[in-house]
Each structure stands twice: as C-alpha cells, then as structure tokens.
Steps between C-alpha positions, in 0.01 A plus 500: 500500500399497868196726546552507877838670468662798332690337213799700376633248250355168385809362327665442743230533763548787744202603712447675831259443785202739517559739790183401687616133497806598709276566801519143628809384688525202264482583129284256306683280250266604218602866525858469629720713272660329201846598379672316216805550280417209272224255416383208708315186386129531434439185704675358808797270455439131560634441851628156405723659237627784724803489726728742684875463454764629741854511366815711484729536802333229710623171640211305349281600208128449559202447275173528690151410382190684614425211737853532643430869569166426667665237723729759662403699813239760403497859622239773452609864516348837422689715251422832337627498143548811288618578149805727522328736253182536707368861511718592200221704338470716812860622490562869439774412251338243273677172438463248220336165554160372603294789647425349841294707742497333845363159396833327434505359852316235698518289812448124503547192714753280321545129565812308407844394620807691610762525227764459770374147575555399137844657486604319816401171336715585198791615714669832428858527384700771675499725192121490453413866559191562285190308393379532140135432407360402161138450398342349189323815380559588135710812421360780287674660202753386244785492752317236708639635828394277788402643838786372715607659828688403816494583869778481763541169682420669835151598382447159342581315821328738739165608356419373151196280442428263214123551479246256355191651667351848504227590748424136569465405135735333255728768357313657205656465156541877461689515829752228424342154517631256596778667704615854566802636686408771751780705655288621792488879536674558166346634180328275247803508269676274752215246505528278193183325377456162321820382665688209346866556585710625792873542449757580769760742366800694630388852398177676397374358172602687185168563325301781340240502778771510765736754346302729270175543694380485862791713611515850650739728318540868428469661159816428304619233743601159365208269572732223616610718793145568618359346816294186437139544615426250773304598812189716476539848653252631756183612325138585570197511272145633543216287365209680665361743401548464127624790289234768441257332742279760670360509856274702722656677799564273795722202572679373190696173533842503334644152468804343342790259535864547595783256436878486523617164369722332756434776753184554702263795520490673838308818421303673224422872505254680273473860380178650364640850447790446257753422772438795731399261779517127555280262698560141615298233323377185672668178388237232443504131417780248531863586572723225359843502332516586128131603484349845470318681780162646428426833667224757535459864596154642573503856372233730630447748219330835556 
C-alpha cells in the first residue's frame, strides 16, 4: 500500500493522486495516479532479456532490444494523462468502478521515441490500418483476459510516443518499465504499459478491453456499437481550496487545472454563486500541446 496516495484497490493496484499534489505543473512520479487491470511484476524485468517485437502487416518484422530503442532519436514531450473513469464518484448518477475523485490525472514530461519512426523502419503494408499493443502484465481472474487494445494508424504515426523516461527518470515499474505506449492527448486506456509487442492489423483489435469496455453507449445499446473512448474531453478541476476548507473574509485564491487532450485551453471562467455569474480566470504556467493549463481566480469574499 502507498501511504502517499488514496488506494482504492491493492490487487490490482489502483490509487489516485492526493488533490494537493496536483498543484504543481509536473506531477511527481511517486504520486502519479496508478491504474491497472492486471498485475505487474514485483521487480523490474532484466533489460537484457527484454525486447520489443513489431509484426503483422509490415514489410519487415523487427525485434528491438532496449539498447536499440535508446539508440534512436530521443524526444521529450509533456502530456497530461487521465483515467477515463476520473471523477466517477462525483457523478450525480453513480457508476460502478473505482471511486475516483479528481486524482486520476497527472501531467509529466515523457522521454522516448516516436512510434512512427519505428513503423517507418518496419514498412507499412497498404492494408495496415490499426496498431495493436500488448504488454507483459499478468491478467486477473479465471478467464485470464489480457489487456490488449489498438489505435488507428493515423494516431500511431502522428502523435504516439514510446516512452522510457518519466520526468527525467527511468520509467518507474508501476508506470510501465521498460517501455510504455503513449497516445498523446488520449485517455490512459490507450497507453499500454510494459510493452513487448506491436502488431499492425487491418481493423480494430477484437478484444474484451476494446469491445466490452472503454466505449460510450446508451442504456440498452449493444456495446459493440458504442463509440470507442479515445481523446480526453475538455475538463477543469479545482485543487485549491480543498473541500470544507474555511477562510476569513478577504481575498481567497481559487486554483485548478484545465485540459482538453489534443486541443488547447484558451479560457477558463469561474462562478462563485452557483452559476449566476461567471468571471475569467488567469491562465498561469506553461502552454504546450497535450499538457494541462493551470489557472487561478482571486475571489474577494465579503
């Protein structure tokens, strides 16, 4: 159990970032939210025994060692990552699943290589339309259902990172060491950890975690017809003040973060009277693609 975080389940580990630790533009690795469907090794894999395979509808199958990955051109990008179930416990109509408040999100600087560079080396056949990711985490339950998902080839070539660093450090075990796929601006469900295999396929992968969950569908609708959850919608959270915190009259700082996945944040407005009036907040901190914007509104209470 991680005493620094709010642990919802230990087996598998699911834990959210304490609200006050969201106040920095970069979320520390030690408290970055942890979302898992299965179990991961208790100790890191031996890098000499690990490799990444690329197969399927490619001209040339590849098998890359960790050293091969490190030898490719490195990029460092900011990316805000969120669990698609974040804030679930705050919904008016309660939903099943881990009871996230607002701590199922974080922003980090990720170092790695572009997936598109690897795919170009392999060569894409004309019918390669989707990219399937597989990690070496261990499935839970008797059915032993592996967490396997795919993304469209356009996203794979344009803005998907294979990350081996997080905030300037080697990728932590709990966040996918030694390699993690990051579809920038998309929810965590599209960002496979402990990556060992990439397969080019002609259609979205047929799997439980692609077809039965992480889709938007109406009550009574066949789940297969639901829209696959990809990009994060526009959203804003408040991390200061904390719930039930009390103040004297005067200036009270209200601060938070806003994010919109692949889209940017242009404006944040705040209401302190249940929506009767709205006031512009000040955007603070860095403004870079895929990363959240921190904001503040100084409320003068009377």
